[in-house]
All heavy atoms as an XYZ file, in Angstrom:
841
protein
N       0.903     -1.157     -0.047
C      -0.015     -0.027      0.020
C       0.869      1.208     -0.059
O       1.266      1.733      1.042
C      -0.929     -0.014      1.155
C      -1.794      1.178      1.293
S      -2.852      1.166      2.750
C      -4.400      0.953      2.065
N       1.269      1.725     -1.179
C       2.118      2.852     -1.296
C       1.636      4.107     -0.770
O       2.469      4.968     -0.179
C       2.460      3.035     -2.784
C       3.564      3.893     -3.106
C       4.940      3.483     -2.459
O       5.146      2.243     -2.535
O       5.784      4.354     -2.066
N       0.351      4.400     -0.765
C      -0.292      5.567     -0.324
C       0.006      5.784      1.256
O      -0.026      6.865      1.721
C      -1.792      5.551     -0.522
C      -2.456      6.818     -0.050
C      -3.146      7.563     -1.152
O      -2.889      7.240     -2.289
O      -3.863      8.451     -0.833
N       0.151      4.664      1.948
C       0.422      4.722      3.382
C       1.827      5.257      3.693
O       2.130      5.635      4.848
C       0.263      3.368      4.068
N       2.832      5.207      2.775
C       4.149      5.588      3.013
C       4.328      7.087      2.900
O       3.579      7.739      2.302
C       5.057      4.940      1.988
C       5.012      3.374      1.964
C       5.458      2.769      3.315
C       5.305      1.315      3.281
N       5.182      0.700      4.587
N       5.362      7.652      3.627
C       5.632      8.982      3.551
C       5.090      9.743      4.634
O       4.017      9.389      5.276
N       5.673     11.039      4.892
C       5.118     11.857      6.016
C       3.667     12.109      5.831
O       3.134     12.371      4.764
C       5.880     13.222      5.970
C       7.274     13.175      6.531
C       7.820     14.612      6.505
C       7.405     12.609      7.947
N       2.979     12.217      7.053
C       1.576     12.660      7.081
C       1.487     13.697      8.120
O       1.953     13.516      9.272
C       0.727     11.392      7.456
C      -0.759     11.910      7.658
C       0.792     10.272      6.419
N       0.795     14.757      7.752
C       0.444     15.819      8.770
C      -0.909     15.591      9.256
O      -1.821     15.350      8.614
C       0.569     17.290      8.070
C       1.978     17.554      7.584
C       2.879     17.919      8.787
C       4.183     18.464      8.188
N       5.102     19.046      9.164
N      -0.997     15.771     10.566
C      -2.268     15.523     11.264
C      -2.629     16.931     11.909
O      -1.879     17.348     12.921
C      -2.159     14.418     12.347
C      -3.351     14.108     13.168
N      -4.359     13.297     12.741
C      -3.619     14.506     14.433
C      -5.237     13.131     13.719
N      -4.799     13.826     14.778
N      -3.580     17.617     11.396
C      -3.899     18.929     11.876
C      -5.226     19.075     12.398
O      -6.204     18.679     11.740
C      -3.708     20.026     10.685
C      -3.894     21.389     11.090
S      -3.512     22.519      9.777
C      -1.901     22.155      9.388
N      -5.365     19.566     13.606
C      -6.620     19.789     14.356
C      -6.826     21.204     14.580
O      -5.979     21.842     15.120
C      -6.686     18.942     15.677
C      -7.835     19.032     16.465
C      -8.107     17.751     17.164
C      -7.862     20.159     17.472
N      -7.868     21.768     13.998
C      -8.322     23.135     14.278
C      -9.379     23.115     15.348
O     -10.346     22.311     15.260
C      -8.858     23.869     13.061
C      -7.772     24.225     12.025
C      -7.269     23.035     11.251
C      -8.352     25.234     11.047
N      -9.217     24.001     16.331
C     -10.093     23.939     17.548
C     -10.658     25.271     17.885
O      -9.925     26.355     17.753
C      -9.405     23.362     18.708
N     -11.806     25.361     18.371
C     -12.395     26.485     19.121
C     -12.824     26.038     20.527
O     -13.723     25.102     20.555
C     -13.589     27.097     18.304
C     -14.127     28.385     19.089
C     -15.126     29.081     18.334
N     -16.415     28.292     18.096
C     -17.297     28.532     17.283
N     -17.198     29.518     16.330
N     -18.380     27.817     17.194
N     -12.286     26.629     21.501
C     -12.622     26.133     22.796
C     -14.050     26.747     23.219
O     -14.329     27.813     22.727
C     -11.527     26.558     23.855
C     -10.324     25.680     23.701
C      -9.249     26.191     22.934
C     -10.170     24.589     24.402
C      -8.037     25.339     22.777
C      -9.014     23.821     24.326
C      -8.055     24.296     23.523
N     -14.735     26.140     24.102
C     -15.976     26.647     24.637
C     -15.652     27.881     25.346
O     -14.714     28.064     25.986
C     -16.557     25.658     25.564
C     -17.040     24.320     24.865
C     -17.636     23.356     25.827
C     -18.032     22.021     25.145
N     -18.547     20.992     26.038
N     -16.643     28.822     25.338
C     -16.537     30.103     25.951
C     -16.274     30.043     27.446
O     -15.471     30.814     27.982
C     -17.816     31.002     25.733
C     -17.947     31.439     24.264
O     -16.892     31.455     23.568
O     -19.088     31.809     23.992
N     -16.769     29.018     28.148
C     -16.466     28.938     29.599
C     -15.266     28.278     29.927
O     -14.978     28.305     31.130
C     -17.759     28.194     30.241
C     -17.819     26.597     29.743
C     -18.691     26.483     28.500
O     -19.071     27.412     27.757
O     -19.020     25.271     28.219
N     -14.543     27.826     29.046
C     -13.175     27.284     29.287
C     -12.172     28.367     29.554
O     -12.019     29.247     28.780
C     -12.665     26.368     28.245
C     -11.218     25.784     28.580
C     -13.618     25.246     27.922
N     -11.668     28.379     30.846
C     -10.681     29.513     31.240
C      -9.349     29.386     30.571
O      -8.971     28.273     30.209
C     -10.472     29.315     32.821
C     -11.803     29.464     33.623
C     -12.449     30.884     33.407
O     -11.844     31.924     33.587
N     -13.746     30.859     33.091
N      -8.665     30.458     30.443
C      -7.411     30.474     29.741
C      -6.391     29.517     30.424
O      -5.489     28.943     29.713
C      -6.834     31.875     29.601
O      -6.648     32.453     30.928
N      -6.413     29.491     31.705
C      -5.509     28.530     32.451
C      -5.798     27.058     31.983
O      -4.890     26.236     31.868
C      -5.633     28.624     33.948
C      -5.352     29.974     34.550
C      -6.425     31.076     34.300
O      -7.654     30.615     34.118
O      -6.078     32.205     34.415
N      -7.025     26.728     31.789
C      -7.422     25.305     31.314
C      -6.869     25.131     29.953
O      -6.340     24.088     29.600
C      -8.881     25.073     31.323
C      -9.601     25.026     32.737
C     -11.026     24.902     32.654
O     -11.697     25.835     32.428
O     -11.470     23.670     32.765
N      -7.050     26.082     29.102
C      -6.568     26.033     27.737
C      -5.014     25.791     27.689
O      -4.519     24.984     27.051
C      -6.957     27.254     26.937
C      -8.447     27.376     26.675
C      -6.263     27.236     25.480
C      -9.004     28.567     26.093
N      -4.332     26.585     28.579
C      -2.900     26.458     28.631
C      -2.540     25.021     28.955
O      -1.522     24.415     28.493
C      -2.343     27.394     29.677
C      -2.327     28.836     29.095
O      -2.540     29.104     27.973
O      -2.137     29.744     30.031
N      -3.243     24.431     30.021
C      -2.940     23.047     30.437
C      -3.235     21.988     29.394
O      -2.517     21.041     29.141
C      -3.796     22.792     31.742
C      -3.244     23.467     32.899
C      -1.721     23.172     33.204
O      -1.380     21.975     33.228
N      -1.015     24.204     33.374
N      -4.300     22.288     28.570
C      -4.731     21.306     27.466
C      -3.639     21.422     26.341
O      -3.261     20.366     25.820
C      -6.079     21.661     27.019
C      -7.216     21.375     27.873
C      -8.534     21.986     27.463
C      -7.419     19.804     28.052
N      -3.140     22.573     26.101
C      -2.047     22.681     25.074
C      -0.870     22.008     25.519
O      -0.184     21.282     24.773
C      -1.786     24.231     24.868
C      -2.962     24.878     24.070
C      -0.509     24.436     24.043
C      -2.909     26.385     24.013
N      -0.488     22.133     26.824
C       0.752     21.456     27.302
C       0.483     19.882     27.333
O       1.350     19.115     26.987
C       0.976     21.890     28.821
C       1.576     23.284     28.828
C       1.741     23.851     30.281
C       2.218     25.224     30.347
N       2.219     25.772     31.549
N      -0.838     19.502     27.634
C      -1.089     18.047     27.526
C      -0.929     17.513     26.152
O      -0.343     16.387     25.999
N      -1.353     18.217     25.137
C      -1.297     17.848     23.766
C       0.171     17.747     23.336
O       0.623     16.779     22.748
C      -1.955     18.789     22.854
C      -1.933     18.359     21.374
C      -2.910     17.584     20.863
C      -0.959     18.803     20.555
C      -2.821     17.175     19.542
C      -0.804     18.387     19.233
C      -1.855     17.529     18.741
O      -1.757     17.095     17.412
N       0.954     18.764     23.740
C       2.434     18.835     23.431
C       3.092     17.610     24.055
O       4.080     17.074     23.481
C       2.947     20.165     23.889
N       2.655     17.231     25.250
C       3.296     16.063     25.928
C       3.027     14.788     25.235
O       3.876     13.756     25.454
C       2.860     16.107     27.403
C       3.691     14.919     28.246
O       4.857     15.032     28.152
N       3.004     14.157     28.786
N       1.936     14.667     24.511
C       1.698     13.421     23.793
C       2.929     12.938     22.915
O       3.168     11.723     22.771
C       0.424     13.514     22.913
C      -0.901     13.592     23.637
C      -1.984     13.825     22.639
C      -1.086     12.277     24.386
N       3.664     13.813     22.399
C       4.824     13.508     21.637
C       5.878     12.697     22.433
O       6.618     11.910     21.862
C       5.444     14.782     20.945
C       6.269     15.564     21.896
C       6.322     14.401     19.697
N       5.772     12.863     23.725
C       6.658     12.082     24.623
C       6.111     10.697     24.937
O       6.856      9.813     25.466
C       6.969     12.768     25.888
C       7.659     14.165     25.596
O       8.614     14.195     24.849
N       7.090     15.190     26.227
N       4.819     10.477     24.762
C       4.100      9.278     25.085
C       3.778      8.425     23.932
O       3.658      7.166     24.151
C       2.826      9.650     25.885
C       2.914     10.568     27.065
C       1.590     10.927     27.583
C       3.775      9.755     28.161
N       3.612      8.983     22.737
C       3.162      8.148     21.574
C       4.342      8.173     20.645
O       4.648      9.125     19.906
C       1.880      8.805     20.961
C       1.454      7.871     19.802
C       0.803      8.908     21.964
N       5.068      6.952     20.420
C       6.246      6.980     19.552
C       6.146      7.511     18.225
O       6.967      8.280     17.753
C       6.784      5.551     19.643
C       8.204      5.433     19.099
C       8.277      5.365     17.518
O       7.391      4.784     16.955
O       9.192      5.924     17.099
N       5.138      7.122     17.453
C       5.101      7.705     16.026
C       4.825      9.098     15.840
O       4.974      9.693     14.785
C       4.035      6.863     15.380
C       3.151      6.232     16.398
C       4.040      6.246     17.750
N       4.415      9.784     16.935
C       4.073     11.192     16.885
C       5.347     11.992     16.798
O       6.185     11.947     17.650
C       3.355     11.580     18.054
C       2.689     12.962     18.006
S       1.569     13.217     19.397
C       0.974     14.798     19.091
N       5.494     12.840     15.740
C       6.756     13.631     15.536
C       6.576     15.108     15.693
O       7.487     15.907     15.611
C       7.325     13.398     14.158
C       7.527     11.916     13.784
C       8.510     11.286     14.615
C       8.767      9.785     14.143
N       9.276      9.006     15.170
N       5.293     15.483     15.832
C       4.952     16.924     15.771
C       4.943     17.641     17.138
O       5.461     17.161     18.136
N       4.353     18.897     17.152
C       4.360     19.714     18.333
C       3.024     20.540     18.288
O       2.383     20.700     17.187
C       5.593     20.669     18.303
C       5.652     21.593     17.099
C       6.929     22.355     17.118
N       7.147     23.022     15.873
C       6.498     24.014     15.445
N       5.534     24.671     16.135
N       6.727     24.689     14.238
N       2.672     21.146     19.355
C       1.451     21.901     19.450
C       1.796     23.283     19.055
O       2.863     23.841     19.359
C       0.892     21.910     20.823
N       0.800     23.934     18.269
C       0.985     25.353     17.898
C      -0.236     26.023     18.106
O      -1.250     25.648     17.719
C       1.391     25.459     16.342
C       1.564     26.912     15.997
C       2.591     24.746     16.089
N      -0.201     27.166     18.875
C      -1.446     27.946     19.181
C      -1.354     29.320     18.368
O      -0.447     30.091     18.584
C      -1.488     28.140     20.708
O      -2.538     29.039     20.931
N      -2.382     29.540     17.587
C      -2.542     30.737     16.844
C      -3.892     31.276     17.007
O      -4.854     30.529     16.808
C      -2.211     30.553     15.307
C      -0.784     30.012     15.195
C      -2.371     31.870     14.565
C      -0.485     29.609     13.701
N      -4.108     32.512     17.379
C      -5.456     33.078     17.562
C      -5.921     33.871     16.373
O      -5.175     34.125     15.479
C      -5.495     33.932     18.787
C      -5.176     33.077     20.022
C      -5.464     33.787     21.365
O      -6.548     34.441     21.471
O      -4.536     33.754     22.185
N      -7.199     34.066     16.334
C      -7.954     34.851     15.314
C      -7.898     34.145     13.960
O      -7.749     34.864     12.973
C      -7.300     36.218     15.230
C      -7.525     36.986     16.538
O      -8.496     36.913     17.120
N      -6.520     37.748     16.844
N      -8.172     32.905     13.932
C      -8.353     32.163     12.662
C      -9.732     32.351     12.119
O     -10.712     32.675     12.929
C      -8.032     30.695     12.894
C      -6.562     30.361     13.155
C      -6.367     28.889     13.422
C      -5.577     30.833     12.024
N      -9.911     32.127     10.820
C     -11.251     32.201     10.243
C     -12.267     31.210     10.900
O     -11.896     30.211     11.413
C     -11.198     31.958      8.815
C     -10.313     33.036      8.067
N     -10.777     34.333      7.859
C      -9.124     33.069      7.567
C      -9.779     34.959      7.288
N      -8.751     34.136      7.051
N     -13.542     31.509     10.736
C     -14.661     30.649     11.170
C     -14.569     30.381     12.640
O     -15.125     29.310     13.149
C     -14.645     29.301     10.355
C     -14.924     29.589      8.881
C     -14.937     28.320      8.127
O     -15.179     27.221      8.628
N     -14.674     28.432      6.812
N     -13.945     31.171     13.412
C     -13.988     31.012     14.899
C     -13.013     30.072     15.470
O     -12.976     29.978     16.663
N     -12.176     29.410     14.591
C     -11.187     28.530     15.207
C     -10.076     29.495     15.800
O      -9.683     30.433     15.320
C     -10.566     27.703     14.088
C     -11.479     26.647     13.651
C     -12.139     26.768     12.367
C     -11.757     25.563     14.412
C     -12.974     25.766     11.936
C     -12.634     24.514     13.918
C     -13.302     24.617     12.766
N      -9.583     29.049     16.991
C      -8.672     29.842     17.723
C      -7.249     29.140     17.893
O      -6.343     29.866     18.246
C      -9.187     30.210     19.051
O      -9.457     28.982     19.819
C     -10.398     31.107     18.998
N      -7.240     27.861     17.661
C      -6.000     27.163     17.862
C      -5.767     26.039     16.838
O      -6.615     25.483     16.305
C      -6.007     26.411     19.242
C      -5.965     27.384     20.356
N      -7.096     28.146     20.704
C      -4.988     27.777     21.203
C      -6.806     28.836     21.739
N      -5.526     28.687     22.092
N      -4.477     25.812     16.411
C      -4.071     24.755     15.519
C      -3.096     23.823     16.330
O      -2.246     24.274     16.967
C      -3.319     25.297     14.355
C      -4.244     26.221     13.549
C      -2.863     24.175     13.422
C      -3.569     26.906     12.347
N      -3.316     22.561     16.165
C      -2.551     21.549     16.704
C      -2.016     20.678     15.567
O      -2.875     20.024     14.928
C      -3.220     20.758     17.860
C      -3.770     21.598     19.029
C      -4.933     22.203     18.918
C      -2.933     21.711     20.028
C      -5.382     22.963     19.937
C      -3.413     22.569     21.147
C      -4.587     23.090     21.097
N      -0.761     20.724     15.360
C      -0.253     19.917     14.244
C       0.754     18.899     14.645
O       1.579     19.128     15.463
C       0.419     20.923     13.161
C       0.986     20.142     11.967
C       1.689     21.083     11.062
O       1.106     21.757     10.256
O       2.944     21.149     11.200
N       0.586     17.705     14.121
C       1.606     16.643     14.381
C       2.089     16.021     13.067
O       1.360     16.095     12.086
C       0.898     15.460     15.206
O       0.389     16.064     16.374
N       3.265     15.464     13.127
C       3.801     14.895     11.921
C       4.086     13.324     12.224
O       4.519     13.006     13.307
C       5.158     15.483     11.537
O       4.896     16.892     11.357
C       5.641     14.922     10.235
N       3.696     12.516     11.227
C       4.001     11.019     11.382
C       4.641     10.608     10.164
O       4.563     11.134      9.082
C       2.553     10.313     11.473
C       1.795     10.734     12.781
C       1.007     11.810     12.706
C       1.907     10.009     13.901
C       0.385     12.261     13.815
C       1.309     10.452     15.069
C       0.418     11.532     15.032
N       5.403      9.486     10.282
C       6.178      8.813      9.167
C       5.228      8.281      8.168
O       5.630      8.021      6.999
C       7.136      7.873      9.774
C       8.205      8.496     10.601
C       9.182      9.323      9.893
O       9.341      9.134      8.701
O       9.743     10.161     10.586
N       3.951      7.885      8.517
C       3.099      7.168      7.574
C       1.673      7.169      8.166
O       1.436      7.609      9.263
C       3.525      5.701      7.516
O       3.352      5.026      8.783
N       0.699      6.727      7.373
C      -0.637      6.650      7.831
C      -0.786      5.536      8.964
O      -1.697      5.677      9.765
C      -1.642      6.413      6.726
O      -1.296      5.245      6.046
C      -1.751      7.497      5.677
N       0.051      4.594      8.904
C       0.070      3.601      9.926
C       0.494      4.227     11.245
O      -0.072      3.879     12.371
C       1.048      2.413      9.646
C       0.574      1.518      8.638
C       1.111      1.818      7.207
O       1.759      3.006      7.062
O       0.982      1.020      6.260
N       1.322      5.247     11.220
C       1.765      5.946     12.517
C       0.553      6.732     12.993
O       0.316      6.823     14.264
N      -0.313      7.297     12.082
C      -1.385      8.060     12.502
C      -2.443      7.072     13.173
O      -2.935      7.331     14.304
C      -2.115      8.765     11.392
C      -3.411      9.456     11.818
C      -1.170      9.786     10.687
N      -2.614      5.923     12.646
C      -3.468      4.902     13.112
C      -3.053      4.510     14.523
O      -3.841      4.297     15.459
C      -3.662      3.725     12.255
N      -1.721      4.297     14.634
C      -1.170      3.897     15.920
C      -1.446      4.918     17.061
O      -1.805      4.647     18.184
C       0.297      3.615     15.738
C       0.926      3.028     17.076
C       2.418      2.688     16.925
O       2.834      2.420     15.732
O       3.102      2.711     17.946
N      -1.247      6.167     16.648
C      -1.488      7.402     17.540
C      -2.956      7.417     17.890
O      -3.194      7.542     19.118
C      -1.040      8.569     16.813
C      -1.674      9.961     17.321
C      -1.144     10.523     18.430
C      -2.647     10.632     16.623
C      -1.731     11.673     18.960
C      -3.133     11.771     17.015
C      -2.718     12.315     18.223
O      -3.186     13.464     18.703
N      -3.827      7.320     16.955
C      -5.288      7.296     17.317
C      -5.785      6.267     18.238
O      -6.542      6.535     19.174
C      -6.125      7.330     16.006
C      -5.848      8.571     15.212
C      -7.595      7.152     16.328
C      -6.466      8.547     13.717
N      -5.151      5.157     18.129
C      -5.505      4.026     19.119
C      -4.742      3.992     20.422
O      -5.090      3.254     21.285
C      -5.296      2.652     18.327
N      -3.617      4.703     20.450
C      -2.823      4.792     21.635
C      -3.539      5.102     22.902
O      -4.381      6.170     22.901
C      -1.585      5.608     21.423
C      -0.486      5.424     22.446
N      -0.630      5.865     23.712
C       0.670      4.835     22.332
C       0.521      5.558     24.343
N       1.343      4.900     23.510
N      -3.416      4.363     23.993
C      -4.147      4.725     25.216
C      -3.988      6.129     25.722
O      -4.934      6.865     26.238
C      -3.744      3.745     26.218
C      -3.242      2.552     25.401
C      -2.705      3.190     24.205
N      -2.821      6.692     25.639
C      -2.450      8.026     26.032
C      -3.270      9.030     25.178
O      -3.800     10.104     25.752
C      -0.956      8.355     25.958
N      -3.366      8.799     23.882
C      -4.202      9.688     23.024
C      -5.631      9.555     23.334
O      -6.347     10.611     23.399
C      -3.924      9.333     21.558
C      -4.855     10.144     20.703
N      -5.946      9.478     20.095
C      -4.875     11.457     20.256
C      -6.606     10.397     19.458
N      -5.995     11.556     19.531
N      -6.119      8.346     23.454
C      -7.586      8.142     23.777
C      -8.000      8.864     25.045
O      -8.905      9.605     25.062
C      -7.837      6.756     23.892
C      -9.273      6.454     24.284
C      -7.611      5.992     22.472
N      -7.177      8.692     26.110
C      -7.440      9.409     27.347
C      -7.362     10.922     27.230
O      -8.381     11.455     27.696
C      -6.521      8.908     28.424
C      -6.709      9.464     29.822
C      -5.734      9.073     30.868
O      -4.896      8.179     30.612
O      -5.769      9.691     31.935
N      -6.390     11.439     26.554
C      -6.364     12.898     26.411
C      -7.435     13.384     25.530
O      -8.004     14.401     25.778
C      -4.995     13.246     25.860
C      -4.814     14.745     25.767
C      -4.626     15.547     26.851
C      -4.939     15.305     24.479
C      -4.543     16.916     26.766
C      -4.938     16.721     24.388
C      -4.663     17.550     25.429
N      -7.705     12.721     24.433
C      -8.725     13.151     23.424
C     -10.126     13.254     24.219
O     -10.891     14.194     23.836
C      -8.846     12.153     22.330
N     -10.471     12.271     25.085
C     -11.684     12.355     25.757
C     -11.874     13.690     26.600
O     -12.919     14.362     26.600
C     -11.979     11.095     26.677
C     -12.216      9.858     25.801
O     -12.839      9.992     24.724
N     -11.814      8.742     26.293
N     -10.710     14.088     27.267
C     -10.703     15.228     28.060
C     -10.664     16.502     27.180
O     -11.506     17.356     27.375
C      -9.468     15.177     28.927
C      -9.105     16.532     29.691
C     -10.186     16.817     30.687
C      -7.717     16.627     30.176
N      -9.827     16.439     26.164
C      -9.640     17.637     25.329
C     -10.891     18.007     24.472
O     -11.390     19.164     24.515
C      -8.491     17.255     24.306
C      -8.070     18.398     23.463
C      -7.303     19.488     23.966
C      -8.495     18.464     22.046
C      -6.902     20.505     23.057
C      -8.077     19.434     21.245
C      -7.286     20.555     21.733
N     -11.502     16.943     23.901
C     -12.678     17.241     23.148
C     -13.872     17.742     23.920
O     -14.670     18.493     23.376
C     -13.008     15.939     22.276
C     -12.156     15.538     21.159
C     -12.451     14.170     20.576
C     -11.875     16.615     20.170
N     -13.943     17.505     25.117
C     -15.046     17.903     25.983
C     -14.973     19.442     26.249
O     -15.957     19.969     26.659
C     -15.037     17.163     27.361
O     -13.955     17.475     28.112
N     -13.757     20.019     25.911
C     -13.650     21.485     26.183
C     -13.781     22.331     24.877
O     -13.609     23.494     24.861
C     -12.153     21.763     26.724
C     -12.012     21.351     28.099
N     -11.811     20.013     28.523
C     -12.048     21.992     29.250
C     -11.714     19.931     29.896
N     -11.864     21.187     30.311
N     -14.028     21.589     23.739
C     -14.069     22.231     22.502
C     -15.539     22.527     22.029
O     -16.439     21.701     22.261
C     -13.441     21.366     21.411
C     -11.970     21.093     21.589
C     -11.420     20.325     20.396
C     -11.228     22.421     21.901
N     -15.695     23.670     21.431
C     -16.983     24.053     20.864
C     -17.032     23.787     19.419
O     -18.110     23.362     18.885
C     -17.183     25.628     21.041
C     -18.402     26.144     20.475
O     -19.522     25.531     20.701
O     -18.348     27.142     19.726
N     -15.862     23.720     18.733
C     -15.798     23.435     17.316
C     -14.541     22.770     17.033
O     -13.471     23.153     17.553
C     -15.904     24.813     16.518
C     -16.125     24.653     14.959
C     -16.397     26.099     14.399
C     -16.736     25.841     13.001
N     -17.006     27.167     12.342
N     -14.559     21.840     16.118
C     -13.270     21.079     15.726
C     -13.363     20.683     14.337
O     -14.331     20.350     13.717
C     -13.089     19.902     16.688
C     -14.157     18.824     16.442
C     -11.762     19.268     16.499
N     -12.127     20.742     13.686
C     -11.909     20.285     12.297
C     -10.634     19.463     12.310
O      -9.608     20.124     12.742
C     -11.937     21.490     11.312
C     -11.530     21.174      9.838
C     -12.627     20.240      9.284
C     -11.346     22.419      9.082
N     -10.609     18.271     11.742
C      -9.440     17.498     11.760
C      -9.088     17.162     10.257
O      -9.962     16.656      9.594
C      -9.619     16.217     12.582
C      -8.431     15.334     12.666
C      -7.294     15.926     13.375
C      -8.846     14.065     13.477
N      -7.836     17.352      9.878
C      -7.369     17.081      8.460
C      -6.085     16.262      8.589
O      -5.176     16.719      9.264
C      -7.182     18.395      7.671
C      -8.477     19.172      7.676
C      -6.590     18.044      6.321
C      -8.295     20.587      7.129
N      -6.004     15.112      7.918
C      -4.694     14.465      7.674
C      -4.390     14.710      6.270
O      -5.246     14.460      5.403
C      -4.930     12.930      7.972
C      -5.193     12.741      9.444
O      -4.653     13.459     10.328
O      -5.763     11.650      9.738
N      -3.141     15.031      5.965
C      -2.662     15.232      4.594
C      -1.276     14.928      4.450
O      -0.472     14.979      5.397
C      -3.004     16.639      4.232
C      -2.232     17.792      4.841
C      -1.059     18.194      4.271
C      -2.549     18.226      6.118
C      -0.250     19.205      4.899
C      -1.780     19.218      6.625
C      -0.647     19.672      6.146
O       0.136     20.610      6.721
N      -0.912     14.707      3.224
C       0.552     14.448      2.842
C       1.026     15.732      2.296
O       0.477     16.204      1.290
C       0.710     13.363      1.822
C       0.295     11.902      2.392
C       0.467     10.921      1.336
C       0.514      9.553      1.976
N       1.801      9.216      2.500
N       2.053     16.318      2.907
C       2.588     17.541      2.392
C       3.232     17.249      0.931
O       3.817     16.259      0.631
C       3.653     17.984      3.332
C       3.874     16.790      4.220
C       2.752     15.874      4.084
N       3.145     18.330      0.148
C       3.766     18.245     -1.115
C       4.758     19.364     -1.335
O       4.745     20.354     -0.665
C       2.676     18.410     -2.333
O       2.040     19.690     -2.197
C       1.710     17.292     -2.238
N       5.775     19.157     -2.181
C       6.721     20.090     -2.430
C       6.410     20.905     -3.686
O       6.188     20.350     -4.713
C       8.199     19.478     -2.592
O       8.431     18.658     -1.454
C       9.229     20.521     -2.829
N       6.331     22.233     -3.564
C       6.093     23.001     -4.714
C       7.318     23.235     -5.511
O       8.366     23.478     -4.941
C       5.519     24.348     -4.225
C       4.191     24.284     -3.540
C       3.748     25.692     -3.043
C       3.082     23.692     -4.296
N       7.232     23.094     -6.755
C       8.424     23.309     -7.643
C       8.251     24.571     -8.444
O       7.163     24.886     -8.987
C       8.482     22.149     -8.646
C       8.780     20.861     -7.905
C       8.820     19.702     -8.880
N       8.765     18.424     -8.079
C       8.717     17.201     -8.656
N       8.766     17.157     -9.879
N       8.669     16.209     -7.791
N       9.273     25.321     -8.603
C       9.201     26.573     -9.389
C       9.726     26.345    -10.721
O      10.264     25.466    -11.052
C      10.047     27.614     -8.574
O      11.280     27.183     -8.362
């Protein structure tokens, strides 16, 4: 399955619920960033950017060596536990997995 090979970007766009305090958001961002230490195929890091279109306020991007790595991450107990907590704090979420391409000039 050739499509499964090569880097995969896993990008989650999030809007936290209005009632979630900034301190909670900071802790959730740190928790997401720590997943890279717990889930071996995860290569990325958390990035927070405010004022995105359509009300999204944060981007969380991770990099994996393959789609199999993404599947391992999704099923990993550390991710499952964190995702249950994290998603309960979100008002809006969009998740995209994609293979980056190199633009040629």
